[in-house]
mmCIF file of the N, C-alpha and C atoms, coordinates in Angstrom:
data_MODEL
# 
_entry.id   MODEL 
# 
loop_
_atom_site.group_PDB 
_atom_site.id 
_atom_site.type_symbol 
_atom_site.label_atom_id 
_atom_site.label_alt_id 
_atom_site.label_comp_id 
_atom_site.label_asym_id 
_atom_site.label_entity_id 
_atom_site.label_seq_id 
_atom_site.pdbx_PDB_ins_code 
_atom_site.Cartn_x 
_atom_site.Cartn_y 
_atom_site.Cartn_z 
_atom_site.occupancy 
_atom_site.B_iso_or_equiv 
_atom_site.pdbx_formal_charge 
_atom_site.auth_seq_id 
_atom_site.auth_comp_id 
_atom_site.auth_asym_id 
_atom_site.auth_atom_id 
_atom_site.pdbx_PDB_model_num 
ATOM 1   N N  . MET A 1 1  ? -21.643 21.739 48.698 1.00 0.00 ? 1  MET A N  1 
ATOM 2   C CA . MET A 1 1  ? -22.638 22.774 49.142 1.00 0.00 ? 1  MET A CA 1 
ATOM 3   C C  . MET A 1 1  ? -23.113 23.613 47.972 1.00 0.00 ? 1  MET A C  1 
ATOM 4   N N  . ASN A 1 2  ? -24.490 23.968 47.862 1.00 0.00 ? 2  ASN A N  1 
ATOM 5   C CA . ASN A 1 2  ? -24.664 24.875 46.717 1.00 0.00 ? 2  ASN A CA 1 
ATOM 6   C C  . ASN A 1 2  ? -24.752 26.323 47.051 1.00 0.00 ? 2  ASN A C  1 
ATOM 7   N N  . PHE A 1 3  ? -23.957 27.192 46.682 1.00 0.00 ? 3  PHE A N  1 
ATOM 8   C CA . PHE A 1 3  ? -23.737 28.603 46.778 1.00 0.00 ? 3  PHE A CA 1 
ATOM 9   C C  . PHE A 1 3  ? -24.623 29.330 45.839 1.00 0.00 ? 3  PHE A C  1 
ATOM 10  N N  . ASP A 1 4  ? -25.855 29.265 45.954 1.00 0.00 ? 4  ASP A N  1 
ATOM 11  C CA . ASP A 1 4  ? -26.609 29.821 44.998 1.00 0.00 ? 4  ASP A CA 1 
ATOM 12  C C  . ASP A 1 4  ? -26.886 31.603 45.168 1.00 0.00 ? 4  ASP A C  1 
ATOM 13  N N  . ARG A 1 5  ? -26.275 31.924 46.117 1.00 0.00 ? 5  ARG A N  1 
ATOM 14  C CA . ARG A 1 5  ? -26.434 33.517 46.417 1.00 0.00 ? 5  ARG A CA 1 
ATOM 15  C C  . ARG A 1 5  ? -24.895 33.949 46.299 1.00 0.00 ? 5  ARG A C  1 
ATOM 16  N N  . ILE A 1 6  ? -23.957 33.344 45.724 1.00 0.00 ? 6  ILE A N  1 
ATOM 17  C CA . ILE A 1 6  ? -22.547 33.775 45.482 1.00 0.00 ? 6  ILE A CA 1 
ATOM 18  C C  . ILE A 1 6  ? -22.430 33.675 43.895 1.00 0.00 ? 6  ILE A C  1 
ATOM 19  N N  . ALA A 1 7  ? -21.940 35.058 43.397 1.00 0.00 ? 7  ALA A N  1 
ATOM 20  C CA . ALA A 1 7  ? -21.718 35.146 41.974 1.00 0.00 ? 7  ALA A CA 1 
ATOM 21  C C  . ALA A 1 7  ? -20.302 35.564 41.789 1.00 0.00 ? 7  ALA A C  1 
ATOM 22  N N  . ILE A 1 8  ? -19.760 35.092 40.819 1.00 0.00 ? 8  ILE A N  1 
ATOM 23  C CA . ILE A 1 8  ? -18.418 35.277 40.306 1.00 0.00 ? 8  ILE A CA 1 
ATOM 24  C C  . ILE A 1 8  ? -18.583 35.567 38.911 1.00 0.00 ? 8  ILE A C  1 
ATOM 25  N N  . GLU A 1 9  ? -18.303 37.012 38.577 1.00 0.00 ? 9  GLU A N  1 
ATOM 26  C CA . GLU A 1 9  ? -18.363 37.430 37.226 1.00 0.00 ? 9  GLU A CA 1 
ATOM 27  C C  . GLU A 1 9  ? -17.163 38.301 37.067 1.00 0.00 ? 9  GLU A C  1 
ATOM 28  N N  . PRO A 1 10 ? -16.365 37.536 36.004 1.00 0.00 ? 10 PRO A N  1 
ATOM 29  C CA . PRO A 1 10 ? -14.928 38.202 35.641 1.00 0.00 ? 10 PRO A CA 1 
ATOM 30  C C  . PRO A 1 10 ? -14.927 39.674 35.380 1.00 0.00 ? 10 PRO A C  1 
ATOM 31  N N  . ASP A 1 11 ? -16.142 40.244 34.885 1.00 0.00 ? 11 ASP A N  1 
ATOM 32  C CA . ASP A 1 11 ? -16.048 41.655 34.440 1.00 0.00 ? 11 ASP A CA 1 
ATOM 33  C C  . ASP A 1 11 ? -16.557 42.723 35.771 1.00 0.00 ? 11 ASP A C  1 
ATOM 34  N N  . LYS A 1 12 ? -16.919 41.956 36.819 1.00 0.00 ? 12 LYS A N  1 
ATOM 35  C CA . LYS A 1 12 ? -17.378 42.738 38.022 1.00 0.00 ? 12 LYS A CA 1 
ATOM 36  C C  . LYS A 1 12 ? -16.403 42.526 39.193 1.00 0.00 ? 12 LYS A C  1 
ATOM 37  N N  . LEU A 1 13 ? -15.904 43.667 39.532 1.00 0.00 ? 13 LEU A N  1 
ATOM 38  C CA . LEU A 1 13 ? -14.917 43.563 40.762 1.00 0.00 ? 13 LEU A CA 1 
ATOM 39  C C  . LEU A 1 13 ? -13.905 42.634 40.666 1.00 0.00 ? 13 LEU A C  1 
ATOM 40  N N  . GLU A 1 14 ? -13.257 42.696 39.583 1.00 0.00 ? 14 GLU A N  1 
ATOM 41  C CA . GLU A 1 14 ? -12.088 41.787 39.303 1.00 0.00 ? 14 GLU A CA 1 
ATOM 42  C C  . GLU A 1 14 ? -12.297 40.367 39.566 1.00 0.00 ? 14 GLU A C  1 
ATOM 43  N N  . GLY A 1 15 ? -13.653 40.019 39.402 1.00 0.00 ? 15 GLY A N  1 
ATOM 44  C CA . GLY A 1 15 ? -13.880 38.475 39.522 1.00 0.00 ? 15 GLY A CA 1 
ATOM 45  C C  . GLY A 1 15 ? -14.110 38.066 40.943 1.00 0.00 ? 15 GLY A C  1 
ATOM 46  N N  . LYS A 1 16 ? -14.215 38.970 41.968 1.00 0.00 ? 16 LYS A N  1 
ATOM 47  C CA . LYS A 1 16 ? -14.343 38.502 43.241 1.00 0.00 ? 16 LYS A CA 1 
ATOM 48  C C  . LYS A 1 16 ? -15.583 38.047 43.436 1.00 0.00 ? 16 LYS A C  1 
ATOM 49  N N  . PRO A 1 17 ? -15.673 36.929 44.317 1.00 0.00 ? 17 PRO A N  1 
ATOM 50  C CA . PRO A 1 17 ? -16.972 36.703 44.742 1.00 0.00 ? 17 PRO A CA 1 
ATOM 51  C C  . PRO A 1 17 ? -17.934 37.635 45.512 1.00 0.00 ? 17 PRO A C  1 
ATOM 52  N N  . THR A 1 18 ? -19.193 37.767 44.757 1.00 0.00 ? 18 THR A N  1 
ATOM 53  C CA . THR A 1 18 ? -20.100 38.768 45.314 1.00 0.00 ? 18 THR A CA 1 
ATOM 54  C C  . THR A 1 18 ? -21.246 38.234 45.769 1.00 0.00 ? 18 THR A C  1 
ATOM 55  N N  . ILE A 1 19 ? -21.979 38.831 46.405 1.00 0.00 ? 19 ILE A N  1 
ATOM 56  C CA . ILE A 1 19 ? -23.373 38.394 46.946 1.00 0.00 ? 19 ILE A CA 1 
ATOM 57  C C  . ILE A 1 19 ? -24.520 38.704 45.958 1.00 0.00 ? 19 ILE A C  1 
ATOM 58  N N  . ARG A 1 20 ? -25.107 37.885 45.412 1.00 0.00 ? 20 ARG A N  1 
ATOM 59  C CA . ARG A 1 20 ? -26.042 37.846 44.236 1.00 0.00 ? 20 ARG A CA 1 
ATOM 60  C C  . ARG A 1 20 ? -25.688 39.071 43.146 1.00 0.00 ? 20 ARG A C  1 
ATOM 61  N N  . GLY A 1 21 ? -24.536 38.934 42.876 1.00 0.00 ? 21 GLY A N  1 
ATOM 62  C CA . GLY A 1 21 ? -24.249 40.032 41.778 1.00 0.00 ? 21 GLY A CA 1 
ATOM 63  C C  . GLY A 1 21 ? -24.241 41.333 42.058 1.00 0.00 ? 21 GLY A C  1 
ATOM 64  N N  . LEU A 1 22 ? -24.420 41.625 43.518 1.00 0.00 ? 22 LEU A N  1 
ATOM 65  C CA . LEU A 1 22 ? -24.356 43.028 43.902 1.00 0.00 ? 22 LEU A CA 1 
ATOM 66  C C  . LEU A 1 22 ? -22.876 43.435 43.944 1.00 0.00 ? 22 LEU A C  1 
ATOM 67  N N  . ARG A 1 23 ? -22.616 44.670 44.228 1.00 0.00 ? 23 ARG A N  1 
ATOM 68  C CA . ARG A 1 23 ? -21.332 45.021 44.390 1.00 0.00 ? 23 ARG A CA 1 
ATOM 69  C C  . ARG A 1 23 ? -20.815 45.127 45.703 1.00 0.00 ? 23 ARG A C  1 
ATOM 70  N N  . ILE A 1 24 ? -21.311 44.058 46.584 1.00 0.00 ? 24 ILE A N  1 
ATOM 71  C CA . ILE A 1 24 ? -20.755 43.617 47.897 1.00 0.00 ? 24 ILE A CA 1 
ATOM 72  C C  . ILE A 1 24 ? -20.119 42.138 47.900 1.00 0.00 ? 24 ILE A C  1 
ATOM 73  N N  . THR A 1 25 ? -18.986 42.408 48.104 1.00 0.00 ? 25 THR A N  1 
ATOM 74  C CA . THR A 1 25 ? -17.962 41.195 48.217 1.00 0.00 ? 25 THR A CA 1 
ATOM 75  C C  . THR A 1 25 ? -18.350 40.228 49.533 1.00 0.00 ? 25 THR A C  1 
ATOM 76  N N  . VAL A 1 26 ? -18.004 39.048 49.115 1.00 0.00 ? 26 VAL A N  1 
ATOM 77  C CA . VAL A 1 26 ? -17.970 37.986 50.258 1.00 0.00 ? 26 VAL A CA 1 
ATOM 78  C C  . VAL A 1 26 ? -16.928 38.534 51.198 1.00 0.00 ? 26 VAL A C  1 
ATOM 79  N N  . GLU A 1 27 ? -15.801 39.035 50.859 1.00 0.00 ? 27 GLU A N  1 
ATOM 80  C CA . GLU A 1 27 ? -14.763 39.462 51.463 1.00 0.00 ? 27 GLU A CA 1 
ATOM 81  C C  . GLU A 1 27 ? -15.226 40.514 52.447 1.00 0.00 ? 27 GLU A C  1 
ATOM 82  N N  . THR A 1 28 ? -15.979 41.407 51.822 1.00 0.00 ? 28 THR A N  1 
ATOM 83  C CA . THR A 1 28 ? -16.376 42.770 52.709 1.00 0.00 ? 28 THR A CA 1 
ATOM 84  C C  . THR A 1 28 ? -17.126 42.025 53.779 1.00 0.00 ? 28 THR A C  1 
ATOM 85  N N  . VAL A 1 29 ? -18.405 41.285 53.514 1.00 0.00 ? 29 VAL A N  1 
ATOM 86  C CA . VAL A 1 29 ? -19.087 40.624 54.621 1.00 0.00 ? 29 VAL A CA 1 
ATOM 87  C C  . VAL A 1 29 ? -18.454 39.919 55.622 1.00 0.00 ? 29 VAL A C  1 
ATOM 88  N N  . VAL A 1 30 ? -17.338 39.049 55.232 1.00 0.00 ? 30 VAL A N  1 
ATOM 89  C CA . VAL A 1 30 ? -16.477 38.445 56.297 1.00 0.00 ? 30 VAL A CA 1 
ATOM 90  C C  . VAL A 1 30 ? -15.805 39.080 57.011 1.00 0.00 ? 30 VAL A C  1 
ATOM 91  N N  . ARG A 1 31 ? -15.228 40.317 56.391 1.00 0.00 ? 31 ARG A N  1 
ATOM 92  C CA . ARG A 1 31 ? -14.332 41.092 57.189 1.00 0.00 ? 31 ARG A CA 1 
ATOM 93  C C  . ARG A 1 31 ? -15.258 41.967 58.271 1.00 0.00 ? 31 ARG A C  1 
ATOM 94  N N  . LEU A 1 32 ? -16.554 42.358 58.021 1.00 0.00 ? 32 LEU A N  1 
ATOM 95  C CA . LEU A 1 32 ? -17.288 43.058 58.756 1.00 0.00 ? 32 LEU A CA 1 
ATOM 96  C C  . LEU A 1 32 ? -17.714 42.018 59.962 1.00 0.00 ? 32 LEU A C  1 
ATOM 97  N N  . VAL A 1 33 ? -17.903 40.872 59.828 1.00 0.00 ? 33 VAL A N  1 
ATOM 98  C CA . VAL A 1 33 ? -18.349 40.068 60.879 1.00 0.00 ? 33 VAL A CA 1 
ATOM 99  C C  . VAL A 1 33 ? -17.082 39.746 61.691 1.00 0.00 ? 33 VAL A C  1 
ATOM 100 N N  . ALA A 1 34 ? -15.798 39.463 61.029 1.00 0.00 ? 34 ALA A N  1 
ATOM 101 C CA . ALA A 1 34 ? -14.659 39.521 61.752 1.00 0.00 ? 34 ALA A CA 1 
ATOM 102 C C  . ALA A 1 34 ? -14.342 40.692 62.717 1.00 0.00 ? 34 ALA A C  1 
ATOM 103 N N  . GLY A 1 35 ? -14.854 41.822 62.274 1.00 0.00 ? 35 GLY A N  1 
ATOM 104 C CA . GLY A 1 35 ? -14.667 43.080 62.839 1.00 0.00 ? 35 GLY A CA 1 
ATOM 105 C C  . GLY A 1 35 ? -15.760 43.222 64.093 1.00 0.00 ? 35 GLY A C  1 
ATOM 106 N N  . GLY A 1 36 ? -16.468 42.409 64.222 1.00 0.00 ? 36 GLY A N  1 
ATOM 107 C CA . GLY A 1 36 ? -17.251 42.373 65.507 1.00 0.00 ? 36 GLY A CA 1 
ATOM 108 C C  . GLY A 1 36 ? -18.754 42.873 65.075 1.00 0.00 ? 36 GLY A C  1 
ATOM 109 N N  . TRP A 1 37 ? -18.971 43.234 63.639 1.00 0.00 ? 37 TRP A N  1 
ATOM 110 C CA . TRP A 1 37 ? -20.273 43.733 63.300 1.00 0.00 ? 37 TRP A CA 1 
ATOM 111 C C  . TRP A 1 37 ? -21.385 42.593 63.638 1.00 0.00 ? 37 TRP A C  1 
ATOM 112 N N  . SER A 1 38 ? -22.600 42.859 63.988 1.00 0.00 ? 38 SER A N  1 
ATOM 113 C CA . SER A 1 38 ? -23.605 41.885 64.239 1.00 0.00 ? 38 SER A CA 1 
ATOM 114 C C  . SER A 1 38 ? -24.402 41.731 63.006 1.00 0.00 ? 38 SER A C  1 
ATOM 115 N N  . PHE A 1 39 ? -25.087 40.726 62.592 1.00 0.00 ? 39 PHE A N  1 
ATOM 116 C CA . PHE A 1 39 ? -25.939 40.618 61.448 1.00 0.00 ? 39 PHE A CA 1 
ATOM 117 C C  . PHE A 1 39 ? -26.731 41.894 61.245 1.00 0.00 ? 39 PHE A C  1 
ATOM 118 N N  . ASP A 1 40 ? -27.470 42.372 62.231 1.00 0.00 ? 40 ASP A N  1 
ATOM 119 C CA . ASP A 1 40 ? -28.449 43.552 62.264 1.00 0.00 ? 40 ASP A CA 1 
ATOM 120 C C  . ASP A 1 40 ? -27.698 44.668 62.023 1.00 0.00 ? 40 ASP A C  1 
ATOM 121 N N  . GLU A 1 41 ? -26.453 44.844 62.438 1.00 0.00 ? 41 GLU A N  1 
ATOM 122 C CA . GLU A 1 41 ? -25.656 46.012 61.961 1.00 0.00 ? 41 GLU A CA 1 
ATOM 123 C C  . GLU A 1 41 ? -25.253 45.968 60.478 1.00 0.00 ? 41 GLU A C  1 
ATOM 124 N N  . ILE A 1 42 ? -24.872 44.928 60.103 1.00 0.00 ? 42 ILE A N  1 
ATOM 125 C CA . ILE A 1 42 ? -24.700 44.699 58.504 1.00 0.00 ? 42 ILE A CA 1 
ATOM 126 C C  . ILE A 1 42 ? -25.903 44.928 57.720 1.00 0.00 ? 42 ILE A C  1 
ATOM 127 N N  . LEU A 1 43 ? -26.894 44.576 58.068 1.00 0.00 ? 43 LEU A N  1 
ATOM 128 C CA . LEU A 1 43 ? -28.113 44.637 57.350 1.00 0.00 ? 43 LEU A CA 1 
ATOM 129 C C  . LEU A 1 43 ? -28.767 45.989 57.342 1.00 0.00 ? 43 LEU A C  1 
ATOM 130 N N  . ALA A 1 44 ? -28.462 46.694 58.582 1.00 0.00 ? 44 ALA A N  1 
ATOM 131 C CA . ALA A 1 44 ? -28.838 48.208 58.640 1.00 0.00 ? 44 ALA A CA 1 
ATOM 132 C C  . ALA A 1 44 ? -28.023 49.029 57.658 1.00 0.00 ? 44 ALA A C  1 
ATOM 133 N N  . ASP A 1 45 ? -26.787 48.826 57.508 1.00 0.00 ? 45 ASP A N  1 
ATOM 134 C CA . ASP A 1 45 ? -25.755 49.460 56.746 1.00 0.00 ? 45 ASP A CA 1 
ATOM 135 C C  . ASP A 1 45 ? -25.706 49.097 55.180 1.00 0.00 ? 45 ASP A C  1 
ATOM 136 N N  . TYR A 1 46 ? -26.149 47.934 54.805 1.00 0.00 ? 46 TYR A N  1 
ATOM 137 C CA . TYR A 1 46 ? -26.242 47.311 53.626 1.00 0.00 ? 46 TYR A CA 1 
ATOM 138 C C  . TYR A 1 46 ? -27.802 46.741 53.216 1.00 0.00 ? 46 TYR A C  1 
ATOM 139 N N  . PRO A 1 47 ? -28.497 47.666 53.027 1.00 0.00 ? 47 PRO A N  1 
ATOM 140 C CA . PRO A 1 47 ? -30.089 47.254 53.055 1.00 0.00 ? 47 PRO A CA 1 
ATOM 141 C C  . PRO A 1 47 ? -30.403 46.233 51.884 1.00 0.00 ? 47 PRO A C  1 
ATOM 142 N N  . ASP A 1 48 ? -29.658 46.156 50.989 1.00 0.00 ? 48 ASP A N  1 
ATOM 143 C CA . ASP A 1 48 ? -29.806 45.186 49.705 1.00 0.00 ? 48 ASP A CA 1 
ATOM 144 C C  . ASP A 1 48 ? -29.446 43.633 50.200 1.00 0.00 ? 48 ASP A C  1 
ATOM 145 N N  . LEU A 1 49 ? -28.631 43.602 51.382 1.00 0.00 ? 49 LEU A N  1 
ATOM 146 C CA . LEU A 1 49 ? -28.408 42.356 51.745 1.00 0.00 ? 49 LEU A CA 1 
ATOM 147 C C  . LEU A 1 49 ? -29.496 41.826 52.638 1.00 0.00 ? 49 LEU A C  1 
ATOM 148 N N  . GLU A 1 50 ? -29.635 40.310 52.548 1.00 0.00 ? 50 GLU A N  1 
ATOM 149 C CA . GLU A 1 50 ? -30.377 39.748 53.496 1.00 0.00 ? 50 GLU A CA 1 
ATOM 150 C C  . GLU A 1 50 ? -29.642 38.697 54.408 1.00 0.00 ? 50 GLU A C  1 
ATOM 151 N N  . ARG A 1 51 ? -30.460 38.336 55.636 1.00 0.00 ? 51 ARG A N  1 
ATOM 152 C CA . ARG A 1 51 ? -29.784 37.537 56.515 1.00 0.00 ? 51 ARG A CA 1 
ATOM 153 C C  . ARG A 1 51 ? -28.914 36.207 55.966 1.00 0.00 ? 51 ARG A C  1 
ATOM 154 N N  . GLU A 1 52 ? -29.780 35.670 54.924 1.00 0.00 ? 52 GLU A N  1 
ATOM 155 C CA . GLU A 1 52 ? -28.998 34.618 54.363 1.00 0.00 ? 52 GLU A CA 1 
ATOM 156 C C  . GLU A 1 52 ? -27.802 34.757 53.592 1.00 0.00 ? 52 GLU A C  1 
ATOM 157 N N  . ASP A 1 53 ? -27.911 35.838 53.013 1.00 0.00 ? 53 ASP A N  1 
ATOM 158 C CA . ASP A 1 53 ? -26.673 36.395 52.328 1.00 0.00 ? 53 ASP A CA 1 
ATOM 159 C C  . ASP A 1 53 ? -25.607 36.415 53.388 1.00 0.00 ? 53 ASP A C  1 
ATOM 160 N N  . ILE A 1 54 ? -25.365 36.747 54.504 1.00 0.00 ? 54 ILE A N  1 
ATOM 161 C CA . ILE A 1 54 ? -24.412 36.784 55.448 1.00 0.00 ? 54 ILE A CA 1 
ATOM 162 C C  . ILE A 1 54 ? -23.954 35.611 55.722 1.00 0.00 ? 54 ILE A C  1 
ATOM 163 N N  . LYS A 1 55 ? -25.061 34.539 56.130 1.00 0.00 ? 55 LYS A N  1 
ATOM 164 C CA . LYS A 1 55 ? -24.786 33.197 56.327 1.00 0.00 ? 55 LYS A CA 1 
ATOM 165 C C  . LYS A 1 55 ? -24.046 32.505 55.148 1.00 0.00 ? 55 LYS A C  1 
ATOM 166 N N  . GLN A 1 56 ? -24.471 32.642 54.045 1.00 0.00 ? 56 GLN A N  1 
ATOM 167 C CA . GLN A 1 56 ? -23.711 31.974 52.860 1.00 0.00 ? 56 GLN A CA 1 
ATOM 168 C C  . GLN A 1 56 ? -22.474 32.623 52.622 1.00 0.00 ? 56 GLN A C  1 
ATOM 169 N N  . ALA A 1 57 ? -22.218 33.811 52.780 1.00 0.00 ? 57 ALA A N  1 
ATOM 170 C CA . ALA A 1 57 ? -20.907 34.354 52.628 1.00 0.00 ? 57 ALA A CA 1 
ATOM 171 C C  . ALA A 1 57 ? -20.020 33.784 53.527 1.00 0.00 ? 57 ALA A C  1 
ATOM 172 N N  . LEU A 1 58 ? -20.375 33.607 54.901 1.00 0.00 ? 58 LEU A N  1 
ATOM 173 C CA . LEU A 1 58 ? -19.661 32.969 55.797 1.00 0.00 ? 58 LEU A CA 1 
ATOM 174 C C  . LEU A 1 58 ? -19.263 31.307 55.488 1.00 0.00 ? 58 LEU A C  1 
ATOM 175 N N  . GLU A 1 59 ? -20.307 30.844 55.018 1.00 0.00 ? 59 GLU A N  1 
ATOM 176 C CA . GLU A 1 59 ? -20.025 29.416 54.493 1.00 0.00 ? 59 GLU A CA 1 
ATOM 177 C C  . GLU A 1 59 ? -19.210 29.190 53.297 1.00 0.00 ? 59 GLU A C  1 
ATOM 178 N N  . TYR A 1 60 ? -19.264 30.107 52.516 1.00 0.00 ? 60 TYR A N  1 
ATOM 179 C CA . TYR A 1 60 ? -18.363 30.211 51.235 1.00 0.00 ? 60 TYR A CA 1 
ATOM 180 C C  . TYR A 1 60 ? -17.016 30.357 51.560 1.00 0.00 ? 60 TYR A C  1 
ATOM 181 N N  . ALA A 1 61 ? -16.673 31.375 52.451 1.00 0.00 ? 61 ALA A N  1 
ATOM 182 C CA . ALA A 1 61 ? -15.449 31.602 53.026 1.00 0.00 ? 61 ALA A CA 1 
ATOM 183 C C  . ALA A 1 61 ? -14.950 30.472 53.800 1.00 0.00 ? 61 ALA A C  1 
ATOM 184 N N  . ALA A 1 62 ? -15.506 29.558 54.504 1.00 0.00 ? 62 ALA A N  1 
ATOM 185 C CA . ALA A 1 62 ? -15.349 28.549 55.252 1.00 0.00 ? 62 ALA A CA 1 
ATOM 186 C C  . ALA A 1 62 ? -14.783 27.400 54.275 1.00 0.00 ? 62 ALA A C  1 
ATOM 187 N N  . ALA A 1 63 ? -15.635 27.253 53.435 1.00 0.00 ? 63 ALA A N  1 
ATOM 188 C CA . ALA A 1 63 ? -15.457 26.171 52.235 1.00 0.00 ? 63 ALA A CA 1 
ATOM 189 C C  . ALA A 1 63 ? -14.276 26.553 51.483 1.00 0.00 ? 63 ALA A C  1 
ATOM 190 N N  . SER A 1 64 ? -14.106 27.809 51.052 1.00 0.00 ? 64 SER A N  1 
ATOM 191 C CA . SER A 1 64 ? -12.622 28.241 50.262 1.00 0.00 ? 64 SER A CA 1 
ATOM 192 C C  . SER A 1 64 ? -11.516 27.807 51.026 1.00 0.00 ? 64 SER A C  1 
ATOM 193 N N  . THR A 1 65 ? -11.558 27.746 52.348 1.00 0.00 ? 65 THR A N  1 
ATOM 194 C CA . THR A 1 65 ? -10.276 27.511 52.920 1.00 0.00 ? 65 THR A CA 1 
ATOM 195 C C  . THR A 1 65 ? -10.071 25.919 53.204 1.00 0.00 ? 65 THR A C  1 
ATOM 196 N N  . ASN A 1 66 ? -10.989 25.160 52.872 1.00 0.00 ? 66 ASN A N  1 
ATOM 197 C CA . ASN A 1 66 ? -11.016 23.671 53.209 1.00 0.00 ? 66 ASN A CA 1 
ATOM 198 C C  . ASN A 1 66 ? -9.984  23.113 52.193 1.00 0.00 ? 66 ASN A C  1 
ATOM 199 N N  . VAL A 1 67 ? -8.670  23.349 52.292 1.00 0.00 ? 67 VAL A N  1 
ATOM 200 C CA . VAL A 1 67 ? -7.614  22.761 51.521 1.00 0.00 ? 67 VAL A CA 1 
ATOM 201 C C  . VAL A 1 67 ? -7.054  21.632 51.983 1.00 0.00 ? 67 VAL A C  1 
ATOM 202 N N  . HIS A 1 68 ? -6.649  20.618 51.266 1.00 0.00 ? 68 HIS A N  1 
ATOM 203 C CA . HIS A 1 68 ? -6.101  19.432 51.692 1.00 0.00 ? 68 HIS A CA 1 
ATOM 204 C C  . HIS A 1 68 ? -4.533  19.169 51.292 1.00 0.00 ? 68 HIS A C  1 
ATOM 205 N N  . PHE A 1 69 ? -3.834  18.988 52.238 1.00 0.00 ? 69 PHE A N  1 
ATOM 206 C CA . PHE A 1 69 ? -2.511  18.859 51.871 1.00 0.00 ? 69 PHE A CA 1 
ATOM 207 C C  . PHE A 1 69 ? -2.085  17.345 52.058 1.00 0.00 ? 69 PHE A C  1 
ATOM 208 N N  . TYR A 1 70 ? -1.401  16.832 51.115 1.00 0.00 ? 70 TYR A N  1 
ATOM 209 C CA . TYR A 1 70 ? -0.960  15.203 51.320 1.00 0.00 ? 70 TYR A CA 1 
ATOM 210 C C  . TYR A 1 70 ? 0.608   15.247 51.300 1.00 0.00 ? 70 TYR A C  1 
ATOM 211 N N  . ARG A 1 71 ? 1.066   14.786 52.387 1.00 0.00 ? 71 ARG A N  1 
ATOM 212 C CA . ARG A 1 71 ? 2.413   14.654 52.594 1.00 0.00 ? 71 ARG A CA 1 
ATOM 213 C C  . ARG A 1 71 ? 3.040   13.387 51.847 1.00 0.00 ? 71 ARG A C  1 
ATOM 214 N N  . LEU A 1 72 ? 3.889   13.581 50.941 1.00 0.00 ? 72 LEU A N  1 
ATOM 215 C CA . LEU A 1 72 ? 4.415   12.184 50.431 1.00 0.00 ? 72 LEU A CA 1 
ATOM 216 C C  . LEU A 1 72 ? 5.408   11.707 51.311 1.00 0.00 ? 72 LEU A C  1 
ATOM 217 N N  . ARG A 1 73 ? 5.460   10.202 51.397 1.00 0.00 ? 73 ARG A N  1 
ATOM 218 C CA . ARG A 1 73 ? 6.321   9.629  52.157 1.00 0.00 ? 73 ARG A CA 1 
ATOM 219 C C  . ARG A 1 73 ? 7.703   9.773  51.770 1.00 0.00 ? 73 ARG A C  1 
ATOM 220 N N  . GLU A 1 74 ? 8.560   9.776  52.680 1.00 0.00 ? 74 GLU A N  1 
ATOM 221 C CA . GLU A 1 74 ? 10.011  9.970  52.548 1.00 0.00 ? 74 GLU A CA 1 
ATOM 222 C C  . GLU A 1 74 ? 10.565  8.314  51.892 1.00 0.00 ? 74 GLU A C  1 
ATOM 223 N N  . PRO A 1 75 ? 11.375  8.654  51.012 1.00 0.00 ? 75 PRO A N  1 
ATOM 224 C CA . PRO A 1 75 ? 11.799  7.359  50.449 1.00 0.00 ? 75 PRO A CA 1 
ATOM 225 C C  . PRO A 1 75 ? 12.552  6.696  51.741 1.00 0.00 ? 75 PRO A C  1 
ATOM 226 N N  . ALA A 1 76 ? 12.583  5.195  51.624 1.00 0.00 ? 76 ALA A N  1 
ATOM 227 C CA . ALA A 1 76 ? 13.294  4.503  52.583 1.00 0.00 ? 76 ALA A CA 1 
ATOM 228 C C  . ALA A 1 76 ? 14.697  4.582  52.586 1.00 0.00 ? 76 ALA A C  1 
# 
């Protein structure tokens, strides 16, 4: 998946993923959604954001948790 709205800049906000290089982190957006905020409420409080930014922040967060663990077989 292409995350063209997510920026990671080592010198900005300690390298946390941000939305389009703004000082709004993916974490902030995800926490707002998890806290029950609607997209419209987020957009009203953060006018620099766009609806697609919120969607991509959620997709990025989901993709970042896609971790695979491989269990080694026990020796016979």
